[in-house]
N, CA, C, O and the ligand as a Tripos MOL2 file, in Angstrom:
@<TRIPOS>MOLECULE
protein
  257   255    65     0     0
PROTEIN
NO_CHARGES

@<TRIPOS>ATOM
      1 N          11.5220   -4.7750   20.7340 N.3       1 MET1
      2 CA         11.1940   -3.6390   19.7060 C.3       1 MET1
      3 C           9.6980   -3.3420   19.6010 C.2       1 MET1
      4 O           8.8730   -4.2220   19.3540 O.2       1 MET1
      5 N           9.4110   -2.1530   19.7870 N.am      2 ASN2
      6 CA          7.9790   -1.8300   19.8980 C.3       2 ASN2
      7 C           7.1490   -1.8940   18.5680 C.2       2 ASN2
      8 O           7.7650   -1.4730   17.5890 O.2       2 ASN2
      9 N           6.0930   -2.2600   18.3800 N.am      3 GLY3
     10 CA          5.2220   -1.9200   17.1680 C.3       3 GLY3
     11 C           4.0210   -1.0360   17.7270 C.2       3 GLY3
     12 O           3.9000   -0.6570   18.8920 O.2       3 GLY3
     13 N           3.0900   -0.7640   16.5820 N.am      4 VAL4
     14 CA          1.9950    0.2110   16.7570 C.3       4 VAL4
     15 C           0.8050   -0.7210   16.5530 C.2       4 VAL4
     16 O           0.5210   -1.1050   15.4180 O.2       4 VAL4
     17 N           0.0940   -1.0980   17.6360 N.am      5 LEU5
     18 CA         -1.2670   -1.9890   17.4800 C.3       5 LEU5
     19 C          -2.3700   -1.0560   17.1530 C.2       5 LEU5
     20 O          -2.6080   -0.0740   17.8550 O.2       5 LEU5
     21 N          -3.1640   -1.4120   15.9030 N.am      6 ASN6
     22 CA         -4.1170   -0.6320   15.7050 C.3       6 ASN6
     23 C          -5.3940   -1.7200   16.3820 C.2       6 ASN6
     24 O          -5.7630   -2.7600   15.8360 O.2       6 ASN6
     25 N          -5.9060   -1.1900   17.6440 N.am      7 GLU7
     26 CA         -7.0220   -1.9880   18.2670 C.3       7 GLU7
     27 C          -8.2950   -2.1440   17.5010 C.2       7 GLU7
     28 O          -9.0920   -2.9720   17.9430 O.2       7 GLU7
     29 N          -8.5850   -1.5390   16.5180 N.am      8 THR8
     30 CA         -9.8100   -1.6120   15.8840 C.3       8 THR8
     31 C          -9.8640   -2.9010   14.8040 C.2       8 THR8
     32 O         -10.8700   -3.5620   14.5440 O.2       8 THR8
     33 N          -8.5760   -3.0740   14.2670 N.am      9 THR9
     34 CA         -8.3380   -4.0850   13.3830 C.3       9 THR9
     35 C          -7.6520   -5.2680   13.8370 C.2       9 THR9
     36 O          -7.7470   -6.2830   13.1470 O.2       9 THR9
     37 N          -6.7650   -5.2850   15.2270 N.am     10 ASN10
     38 CA         -6.0060   -5.9850   15.8540 C.3      10 ASN10
     39 C          -4.8940   -6.3020   14.7660 C.2      10 ASN10
     40 O          -4.7610   -7.4650   14.3870 O.2      10 ASN10
     41 N          -4.1370   -5.3480   14.2840 N.am     11 LYS11
     42 CA         -3.1480   -5.4590   13.2460 C.3      11 LYS11
     43 C          -1.8660   -4.6900   13.8430 C.2      11 LYS11
     44 O          -1.9820   -3.5220   14.2120 O.2      11 LYS11
     45 N          -0.8770   -5.2420   13.9110 N.am     12 ILE12
     46 CA          0.3720   -4.7230   14.5430 C.3      12 ILE12
     47 C           1.4420   -4.3690   13.3790 C.2      12 ILE12
     48 O           1.9560   -5.1620   12.5900 O.2      12 ILE12
     49 N           1.6310   -3.0660   13.4720 N.am     13 HIS13
     50 CA          2.4940   -2.3480   12.4580 C.3      13 HIS13
     51 C           4.0890   -2.1850   12.9360 C.2      13 HIS13
     52 O           4.3000   -2.2430   14.1470 O.2      13 HIS13
     53 N           4.9870   -2.0260   12.2190 N.am     14 ARG14
     54 CA          6.1780   -1.6320   12.3770 C.3      14 ARG14
     55 C           6.3140   -0.0590   12.9770 C.2      14 ARG14
     56 O           5.8030    0.8750   12.3590 O.2      14 ARG14
     57 N           6.8870    0.1000   13.9610 N.am     15 HIS15
     58 CA          6.9690    1.6630   14.3470 C.3      15 HIS15
     59 C           8.0410    2.3460   13.7610 C.2      15 HIS15
     60 O           9.2000    1.9930   13.9820 O.2      15 HIS15
     61 N           7.7810    3.2370   13.0740 N.am     16 GLU16
     62 CA          8.8510    4.0850   12.5610 C.3      16 GLU16
     63 C           9.4410    5.0540   13.6070 C.2      16 GLU16
     64 O           8.8300    6.0820   13.8960 O.2      16 GLU16
     65 N          10.7940    4.6950   14.2630 N.am     17 THR17
     66 CA         11.1290    5.1900   15.3660 C.3      17 THR17
     67 C          11.7750    6.5020   15.2250 C.2      17 THR17
     68 O          12.1980    7.1420   16.1870 O.2      17 THR17
     69 N          11.8450    6.9120   13.9190 N.am     18 SER18
     70 CA         12.6030    8.1790   13.5910 C.3      18 SER18
     71 C          11.3410    9.2060   13.5160 C.2      18 SER18
     72 O          11.5540   10.3980   13.2930 O.2      18 SER18
     73 N          10.2340    8.7900   13.6770 N.am     19 ARG19
     74 CA          9.1360    9.7240   13.5780 C.3      19 ARG19
     75 C           8.5140    9.8240   14.9040 C.2      19 ARG19
     76 O           8.7530    9.0230   15.8070 O.2      19 ARG19
     77 N           7.5150   11.0630   15.0310 N.am     20 SER20
     78 CA          6.7340   11.2270   16.2820 C.3      20 SER20
     79 C           5.7790   10.2790   16.3400 C.2      20 SER20
     80 O           5.6430    9.5170   15.3820 O.2      20 SER20
     81 N           5.0800   10.1870   17.3130 N.am     21 ASP21
     82 CA          3.8080    9.5300   17.8120 C.3      21 ASP21
     83 C           3.7450    8.1110   16.8760 C.2      21 ASP21
     84 O           4.7070    7.3440   16.8440 O.2      21 ASP21
     85 N           2.8400    7.9280   16.3310 N.am     22 PHE22
     86 CA          2.2210    6.4080   15.8530 C.3      22 PHE22
     87 C           2.4110    6.3020   14.3460 C.2      22 PHE22
     88 O           1.6010    5.7560   13.5970 O.2      22 PHE22
     89 N           3.7480    6.9710   13.9020 N.am     23 GLN23
     90 CA          3.9470    6.6700   12.3860 C.3      23 GLN23
     91 C           4.3070    5.2390   12.1710 C.2      23 GLN23
     92 O           5.0030    4.6990   13.0310 O.2      23 GLN23
     93 N           3.9440    4.6050   11.1980 N.am     24 THR24
     94 CA          4.4900    3.2190   10.8810 C.3      24 THR24
     95 C           5.2440    3.0740    9.4230 C.2      24 THR24
     96 O           5.2030    3.9500    8.5600 O.2      24 THR24
     97 N           5.7950    2.0810    9.3210 N.am     25 THR25
     98 CA          6.5450    1.8910    8.1680 C.3      25 THR25
     99 C           5.7010    1.9930    7.1350 C.2      25 THR25
    100 O           6.0510    2.7730    6.2490 O.2      25 THR25
    101 N           4.4040    1.2650    6.9590 N.am     26 CYS26
    102 CA          3.6160    1.2530    5.9000 C.3      26 CYS26
    103 C           2.6910    2.4460    5.5930 C.2      26 CYS26
    104 O           2.1770    2.6480    4.4930 O.2      26 CYS26
    105 N           2.5290    3.2530    6.7430 N.am     27 GLY27
    106 CA          1.6650    4.5780    6.8130 C.3      27 GLY27
    107 C           0.1380    4.1820    6.9960 C.2      27 GLY27
    108 O          -0.7150    5.0630    7.1020 O.2      27 GLY27
    109 N          -0.1700    2.8830    7.0310 N.am     28 ALA28
    110 CA         -1.6440    2.6880    7.3920 C.3      28 ALA28
    111 C          -2.3650    3.2270    8.4910 C.2      28 ALA28
    112 O          -3.5950    3.2640    8.5260 O.2      28 ALA28
    113 N          -1.5610    3.6770    9.4550 N.am     29 THR29
    114 CA         -2.0770    4.2520   10.7420 C.3      29 THR29
    115 C          -2.3440    5.8380   10.7590 C.2      29 THR29
    116 O          -2.8790    6.5330   11.6230 O.2      29 THR29
    117 N          -1.7710    6.1870    9.4710 N.am     30 THR30
    118 CA         -1.9270    7.8820    9.4100 C.3      30 THR30
    119 C          -3.1380    8.5400    9.8300 C.2      30 THR30
    120 O          -3.1560    9.5800   10.4870 O.2      30 THR30
    121 N          -4.3720    7.7660    9.3440 N.am     31 HIS31
    122 CA         -5.5730    8.3970    9.3490 C.3      31 HIS31
    123 C          -6.3340    7.6480   10.4680 C.2      31 HIS31
    124 O          -7.5360    7.8790   10.5910 O.2      31 HIS31
    125 N          -5.7140    6.7510   11.3080 N.am     32 VAL32
    126 CA         -6.5940    6.1720   12.4560 C.3      32 VAL32
    127 C          -6.3490    7.0410   13.6550 C.2      32 VAL32
    128 O          -5.2620    7.5140   13.9850 O.2      32 VAL32
    129 N          -7.5500    7.1950   14.2900 N.am     33 ALA33
    130 CA         -7.5510    8.0460   15.5780 C.3      33 ALA33
    131 C          -6.6890    7.4210   16.5320 C.2      33 ALA33
    132 O          -6.7880    6.2140   16.7530 O.2      33 ALA33
    133 N          -5.7650    8.2170   17.1750 N.am     34 HIS34
    134 CA         -4.8810    7.9210   18.1430 C.3      34 HIS34
    135 C          -5.4470    7.1850   19.2850 C.2      34 HIS34
    136 O          -4.7920    6.3270   19.8780 O.2      34 HIS34
    137 N          -6.4660    7.4540   19.5550 N.am     35 ASP35
    138 CA         -7.4820    6.4220   20.5160 C.3      35 ASP35
    139 C          -7.2770    5.0270   20.2770 C.2      35 ASP35
    140 O          -7.2300    4.2950   21.2650 O.2      35 ASP35
    141 N          -7.1620    4.5920   19.2740 N.am     36 HIS36
    142 CA         -7.3090    3.1950   18.7070 C.3      36 HIS36
    143 C          -5.7280    2.7380   18.6470 C.2      36 HIS36
    144 O          -5.5390    1.5230   18.6060 O.2      36 HIS36
    145 N          -4.8360    3.4050   18.6410 N.am     37 LEU37
    146 CA         -3.4770    2.9970   18.5150 C.3      37 LEU37
    147 C          -2.7990    3.0620   19.7820 C.2      37 LEU37
    148 O          -3.0790    3.9130   20.6260 O.2      37 LEU37
    149 N          -1.6830    1.9520   19.9710 N.am     38 ARG38
    150 CA         -1.1490    1.6040   21.2710 C.3      38 ARG38
    151 C           0.3810    1.0990   20.8000 C.2      38 ARG38
    152 O           0.5090    0.2970   19.8750 O.2      38 ARG38
    153 N           1.3640    1.5710   21.4280 N.am     39 LEU39
    154 CA          2.6690    1.3230   21.2630 C.3      39 LEU39
    155 C           2.6720    0.0530   22.2330 C.2      39 LEU39
    156 O           2.3160    0.1130   23.4100 O.2      39 LEU39
    157 N           3.1420   -1.1650   21.5590 N.am     40 VAL40
    158 CA          3.3410   -2.3430   22.2650 C.3      40 VAL40
    159 C           4.5250   -3.1090   21.8130 C.2      40 VAL40
    160 O           4.9820   -2.9140   20.6870 O.2      40 VAL40
    161 N           5.0200   -3.9250   22.5840 N.am     41 ALA41
    162 CA          6.3070   -4.9890   22.1360 C.3      41 ALA41
    163 C           5.6110   -5.7480   21.2400 C.2      41 ALA41
    164 O           4.4780   -6.1850   21.4430 O.2      41 ALA41
    165 N           6.3980   -5.9510   20.0450 N.am     42 ILE42
    166 CA          5.7730   -6.6430   18.9740 C.3      42 ILE42
    167 C           5.7350   -8.1070   19.4580 C.2      42 ILE42
    168 O           4.7160   -8.7470   19.1950 O.2      42 ILE42
    169 N           6.6990   -8.6860   20.1130 N.am     43 GLU43
    170 CA          6.4190   -9.9420   20.7000 C.3      43 GLU43
    171 C           5.4650  -10.4770   21.3120 C.2      43 GLU43
    172 O           4.9650  -11.5950   21.1910 O.2      43 GLU43
    173 N           5.1260   -9.2530   22.2760 N.am     44 ARG44
    174 CA          3.9840   -9.4190   23.2080 C.3      44 ARG44
    175 C           2.4420   -9.4390   22.4100 C.2      44 ARG44
    176 O           1.4740  -10.1300   22.7270 O.2      44 ARG44
    177 N           2.5280   -8.5780   21.4160 N.am     45 ALA45
    178 CA          1.3140   -8.3180   20.5850 C.3      45 ALA45
    179 C           1.0340   -9.6810   19.7810 C.2      45 ALA45
    180 O          -0.1150  -10.1080   19.6670 O.2      45 ALA45
    181 N           2.0550  -10.2870   19.2730 N.am     46 VAL46
    182 CA          1.8520  -11.4940   18.4450 C.3      46 VAL46
    183 C           1.4470  -12.6530   19.2210 C.2      46 VAL46
    184 O           0.9140  -13.6190   18.6770 O.2      46 VAL46
    185 N           1.7100  -12.5920   20.6460 N.am     47 SER47
    186 CA          1.4090  -13.7300   21.4110 C.3      47 SER47
    187 C          -0.1580  -13.6910   21.5810 C.2      47 SER47
    188 O          -0.7360  -14.6730   22.0450 O.2      47 SER47
    189 N          -0.7460  -12.7180   21.2590 N.am     48 ASP48
    190 CA         -2.1660  -12.6540   21.1870 C.3      48 ASP48
    191 C          -2.8720  -13.3080   20.0360 C.2      48 ASP48
    192 O          -2.5530  -12.9110   18.9160 O.2      48 ASP48
    193 N          -3.7050  -14.1710   20.1250 N.am     49 ALA49
    194 CA         -4.0790  -15.1030   18.9500 C.3      49 ALA49
    195 C          -4.9850  -14.1230   17.8840 C.2      49 ALA49
    196 O          -5.2430  -14.3620   16.7040 O.2      49 ALA49
    197 N          -5.3550  -13.0100   18.6520 N.am     50 ASP50
    198 CA         -6.2940  -12.2130   17.6720 C.3      50 ASP50
    199 C          -5.6130  -11.2290   17.0150 C.2      50 ASP50
    200 O          -6.2930  -10.4620   16.3330 O.2      50 ASP50
    201 N          -4.2120  -11.0380   17.0650 N.am     51 VAL51
    202 CA         -3.4690   -9.9390   16.4090 C.3      51 VAL51
    203 C          -2.7630  -10.5480   15.3510 C.2      51 VAL51
    204 O          -2.2480  -11.6550   15.5130 O.2      51 VAL51
    205 N          -2.6740   -9.8310   14.1020 N.am     52 THR52
    206 CA         -1.9870  -10.1950   13.1420 C.3      52 THR52
    207 C          -0.9630   -9.3590   12.7090 C.2      52 THR52
    208 O          -1.0850   -8.1840   13.0560 O.2      52 THR52
    209 N           0.0200   -9.6470   12.0400 N.am     53 LYS53
    210 CA          1.1650   -8.6120   11.6080 C.3      53 LYS53
    211 C           0.6490   -8.1640   10.1450 C.2      53 LYS53
    212 O           0.1250   -8.8410    9.2610 O.2      53 LYS53
    213 N           0.9830   -6.7640   10.1920 N.am     54 CYS54
    214 CA          0.9960   -6.2620    8.7290 C.3      54 CYS54
    215 C           1.5850   -6.6440    7.7150 C.2      54 CYS54
    216 O           2.7980   -6.7340    7.9040 O.2      54 CYS54
    217 N           1.1980   -6.9600    6.5300 N.am     55 GLY55
    218 CA          2.0400   -7.5350    5.4150 C.3      55 GLY55
    219 C           2.9380   -6.7580    4.9490 C.2      55 GLY55
    220 O           3.9340   -7.2280    4.3990 O.2      55 GLY55
    221 N           2.7300   -5.3020    5.0970 N.am     56 ARG56
    222 CA          3.7070   -4.4080    4.3050 C.3      56 ARG56
    223 C           4.6750   -3.9970    5.2770 C.2      56 ARG56
    224 O           5.6770   -3.4480    4.8180 O.2      56 ARG56
    225 N           4.5850   -4.1620    6.7110 N.am     57 CYS57
    226 CA          5.5370   -3.8500    7.6160 C.3      57 CYS57
    227 C           6.4430   -5.0370    8.1020 C.2      57 CYS57
    228 O           7.5330   -4.8880    8.6540 O.2      57 CYS57
    229 N           5.8150   -6.2790    7.8090 N.am     58 PHE58
    230 CA          6.5030   -7.3700    8.2010 C.3      58 PHE58
    231 C           6.4780   -8.5320    6.9450 C.2      58 PHE58
    232 O           5.4370   -8.8340    6.3610 O.2      58 PHE58
    233 N           7.7060   -9.0790    6.6620 N.am     59 ALA59
    234 CA          7.9430  -10.1990    5.7000 C.3      59 ALA59
    235 C           7.0150  -11.2290    5.8030 C.2      59 ALA59
    236 O           6.5750  -11.7710    4.7890 O.2      59 ALA59
    237 N           6.6210  -11.6040    7.0890 N.am     60 ASP60
    238 CA          5.7400  -12.8120    7.2470 C.3      60 ASP60
    239 C           4.4000  -12.4030    7.6430 C.2      60 ASP60
    240 O           3.6910  -13.2360    8.2060 O.2      60 ASP60
    241 N           3.9590  -11.2290    7.4230 N.am     61 GLY61
    242 CA          2.5860  -10.6470    7.7200 C.3      61 GLY61
    243 C           1.8760  -10.9230    6.5530 C.2      61 GLY61
    244 O           2.3850  -11.4080    5.5430 O.2      61 GLY61
    245 N           0.3490  -10.5260    6.7240 N.am     62 SER62
    246 CA         -0.4590  -10.5490    5.7150 C.3      62 SER62
    247 C          -1.6410   -9.7360    5.8550 C.2      62 SER62
    248 O          -2.2810   -9.5460    6.8890 O.2      62 SER62
    249 N          -1.8800   -9.2320    4.5940 N.am     63 GLY63
    250 CA         -2.9460   -8.0040    4.5750 C.3      63 GLY63
    251 C          -2.3540   -6.8190    5.0990 C.2      63 GLY63
    252 O          -1.1610   -6.7890    5.4030 O.2      63 GLY63
    253 N          -3.1490   -5.7950    5.2280 N.am     64 TYR64
    254 CA         -2.7370   -4.5190    5.8610 C.3      64 TYR64
    255 C          -3.9960   -3.6830    6.5150 C.2      64 TYR64
    256 O          -3.7970   -2.6040    7.0730 O.2      64 TYR64
    257 ZN          2.0120   -1.7710    8.4230 Zn       65 ZN65
@<TRIPOS>BOND
     1     1     2 1
     2     2     3 1
     3     3     4 2
     4     3     5 am
     5     5     6 1
     6     6     7 1
     7     7     8 2
     8     7     9 am
     9     9    10 1
    10    10    11 1
    11    11    12 2
    12    11    13 am
    13    13    14 1
    14    14    15 1
    15    15    16 2
    16    15    17 am
    17    17    18 1
    18    18    19 1
    19    19    20 2
    20    19    21 am
    21    21    22 1
    22    22    23 1
    23    23    24 2
    24    23    25 am
    25    25    26 1
    26    26    27 1
    27    27    28 2
    28    27    29 am
    29    29    30 1
    30    30    31 1
    31    31    32 2
    32    31    33 am
    33    33    34 1
    34    34    35 1
    35    35    36 2
    36    35    37 am
    37    37    38 1
    38    38    39 1
    39    39    40 2
    40    39    41 am
    41    41    42 1
    42    42    43 1
    43    43    44 2
    44    43    45 am
    45    45    46 1
    46    46    47 1
    47    47    48 2
    48    47    49 am
    49    49    50 1
    50    50    51 1
    51    51    52 2
    52    51    53 am
    53    53    54 1
    54    54    55 1
    55    55    56 2
    56    55    57 am
    57    57    58 1
    58    58    59 1
    59    59    60 2
    60    59    61 am
    61    61    62 1
    62    62    63 1
    63    63    64 2
    64    63    65 am
    65    65    66 1
    66    66    67 1
    67    67    68 2
    68    67    69 am
    69    69    70 1
    70    70    71 1
    71    71    72 2
    72    71    73 am
    73    73    74 1
    74    74    75 1
    75    75    76 2
    76    75    77 am
    77    77    78 1
    78    78    79 1
    79    79    80 2
    80    79    81 am
    81    81    82 1
    82    82    83 1
    83    83    84 2
    84    83    85 am
    85    85    86 1
    86    86    87 1
    87    87    88 2
    88    87    89 am
    89    89    90 1
    90    90    91 1
    91    91    92 2
    92    91    93 am
    93    93    94 1
    94    94    95 1
    95    95    96 2
    96    95    97 am
    97    97    98 1
    98    98    99 1
    99    99   100 2
   100    99   101 am
   101   101   102 1
   102   102   103 1
   103   103   104 2
   104   103   105 am
   105   105   106 1
   106   106   107 1
   107   107   108 2
   108   107   109 am
   109   109   110 1
   110   110   111 1
   111   111   112 2
   112   111   113 am
   113   113   114 1
   114   114   115 1
   115   115   116 2
   116   115   117 am
   117   117   118 1
   118   118   119 1
   119   119   120 2
   120   119   121 am
   121   121   122 1
   122   122   123 1
   123   123   124 2
   124   123   125 am
   125   125   126 1
   126   126   127 1
   127   127   128 2
   128   127   129 am
   129   129   130 1
   130   130   131 1
   131   131   132 2
   132   131   133 am
   133   133   134 1
   134   134   135 1
   135   135   136 2
   136   135   137 am
   137   137   138 1
   138   138   139 1
   139   139   140 2
   140   139   141 am
   141   141   142 1
   142   142   143 1
   143   143   144 2
   144   143   145 am
   145   145   146 1
   146   146   147 1
   147   147   148 2
   148   147   149 am
   149   149   150 1
   150   150   151 1
   151   151   152 2
   152   151   153 am
   153   153   154 1
   154   154   155 1
   155   155   156 2
   156   155   157 am
   157   157   158 1
   158   158   159 1
   159   159   160 2
   160   159   161 am
   161   161   162 1
   162   162   163 1
   163   163   164 2
   164   163   165 am
   165   165   166 1
   166   166   167 1
   167   167   168 2
   168   167   169 am
   169   169   170 1
   170   170   171 1
   171   171   172 2
   172   171   173 am
   173   173   174 1
   174   174   175 1
   175   175   176 2
   176   175   177 am
   177   177   178 1
   178   178   179 1
   179   179   180 2
   180   179   181 am
   181   181   182 1
   182   182   183 1
   183   183   184 2
   184   183   185 am
   185   185   186 1
   186   186   187 1
   187   187   188 2
   188   187   189 am
   189   189   190 1
   190   190   191 1
   191   191   192 2
   192   191   193 am
   193   193   194 1
   194   194   195 1
   195   195   196 2
   196   195   197 am
   197   197   198 1
   198   198   199 1
   199   199   200 2
   200   199   201 am
   201   201   202 1
   202   202   203 1
   203   203   204 2
   204   203   205 am
   205   205   206 1
   206   206   207 1
   207   207   208 2
   208   207   209 am
   209   209   210 1
   210   210   211 1
   211   211   212 2
   212   211   213 am
   213   213   214 1
   214   214   215 1
   215   215   216 2
   216   215   217 am
   217   217   218 1
   218   218   219 1
   219   219   220 2
   220   219   221 am
   221   221   222 1
   222   222   223 1
   223   223   224 2
   224   223   225 am
   225   225   226 1
   226   226   227 1
   227   227   228 2
   228   227   229 am
   229   229   230 1
   230   230   231 1
   231   231   232 2
   232   231   233 am
   233   233   234 1
   234   234   235 1
   235   235   236 2
   236   235   237 am
   237   237   238 1
   238   238   239 1
   239   239   240 2
   240   239   241 am
   241   241   242 1
   242   242   243 1
   243   243   244 2
   244   243   245 am
   245   245   246 1
   246   246   247 1
   247   247   248 2
   248   247   249 am
   249   249   250 1
   250   250   251 1
   251   251   252 2
   252   251   253 am
   253   253   254 1
   254   254   255 1
   255   255   256 2
@<TRIPOS>SUBSTRUCTURE
     1 MET1         2 RESIDUE 1 A MET
     2 ASN2         6 RESIDUE 1 A ASN
     3 GLY3        10 RESIDUE 1 A GLY
     4 VAL4        14 RESIDUE 1 A VAL
     5 LEU5        18 RESIDUE 1 A LEU
     6 ASN6        22 RESIDUE 1 A ASN
     7 GLU7        26 RESIDUE 1 A GLU
     8 THR8        30 RESIDUE 1 A THR
     9 THR9        34 RESIDUE 1 A THR
    10 ASN10       38 RESIDUE 1 A ASN
    11 LYS11       42 RESIDUE 1 A LYS
    12 ILE12       46 RESIDUE 1 A ILE
    13 HIS13       50 RESIDUE 1 A HIS
    14 ARG14       54 RESIDUE 1 A ARG
    15 HIS15       58 RESIDUE 1 A HIS
    16 GLU16       62 RESIDUE 1 A GLU
    17 THR17       66 RESIDUE 1 A THR
    18 SER18       70 RESIDUE 1 A SER
    19 ARG19       74 RESIDUE 1 A ARG
    20 SER20       78 RESIDUE 1 A SER
    21 ASP21       82 RESIDUE 1 A ASP
    22 PHE22       86 RESIDUE 1 A PHE
    23 GLN23       90 RESIDUE 1 A GLN
    24 THR24       94 RESIDUE 1 A THR
    25 THR25       98 RESIDUE 1 A THR
    26 CYS26      102 RESIDUE 1 A CYS
    27 GLY27      106 RESIDUE 1 A GLY
    28 ALA28      110 RESIDUE 1 A ALA
    29 THR29      114 RESIDUE 1 A THR
    30 THR30      118 RESIDUE 1 A THR
    31 HIS31      122 RESIDUE 1 A HIS
    32 VAL32      126 RESIDUE 1 A VAL
    33 ALA33      130 RESIDUE 1 A ALA
    34 HIS34      134 RESIDUE 1 A HIS
    35 ASP35      138 RESIDUE 1 A ASP
    36 HIS36      142 RESIDUE 1 A HIS
    37 LEU37      146 RESIDUE 1 A LEU
    38 ARG38      150 RESIDUE 1 A ARG
    39 LEU39      154 RESIDUE 1 A LEU
    40 VAL40      158 RESIDUE 1 A VAL
    41 ALA41      162 RESIDUE 1 A ALA
    42 ILE42      166 RESIDUE 1 A ILE
    43 GLU43      170 RESIDUE 1 A GLU
    44 ARG44      174 RESIDUE 1 A ARG
    45 ALA45      178 RESIDUE 1 A ALA
    46 VAL46      182 RESIDUE 1 A VAL
    47 SER47      186 RESIDUE 1 A SER
    48 ASP48      190 RESIDUE 1 A ASP
    49 ALA49      194 RESIDUE 1 A ALA
    50 ASP50      198 RESIDUE 1 A ASP
    51 VAL51      202 RESIDUE 1 A VAL
    52 THR52      206 RESIDUE 1 A THR
    53 LYS53      210 RESIDUE 1 A LYS
    54 CYS54      214 RESIDUE 1 A CYS
    55 GLY55      218 RESIDUE 1 A GLY
    56 ARG56      222 RESIDUE 1 A ARG
    57 CYS57      226 RESIDUE 1 A CYS
    58 PHE58      230 RESIDUE 1 A PHE
    59 ALA59      234 RESIDUE 1 A ALA
    60 ASP60      238 RESIDUE 1 A ASP
    61 GLY61      242 RESIDUE 1 A GLY
    62 SER62      246 RESIDUE 1 A SER
    63 GLY63      250 RESIDUE 1 A GLY
    64 TYR64      254 RESIDUE 1 A TYR
    65 ZN65       257 GROUP 0 **** ****
């Protein structure tokens, strides 16, 4: 499953697959420049120690 990585905050969000481009479940990336967003596999993103899960997109995440 793909998520949307905000490279400025190192936060991974759940990708809203029914929507175009970088829409996320929590909507936090709506106003982030697309230059800073990347579609990545969630499992791969969280294997990076610097990346944290969004608390609104994931039950086991924190902050947003
Ligand atoms: Zn989120």
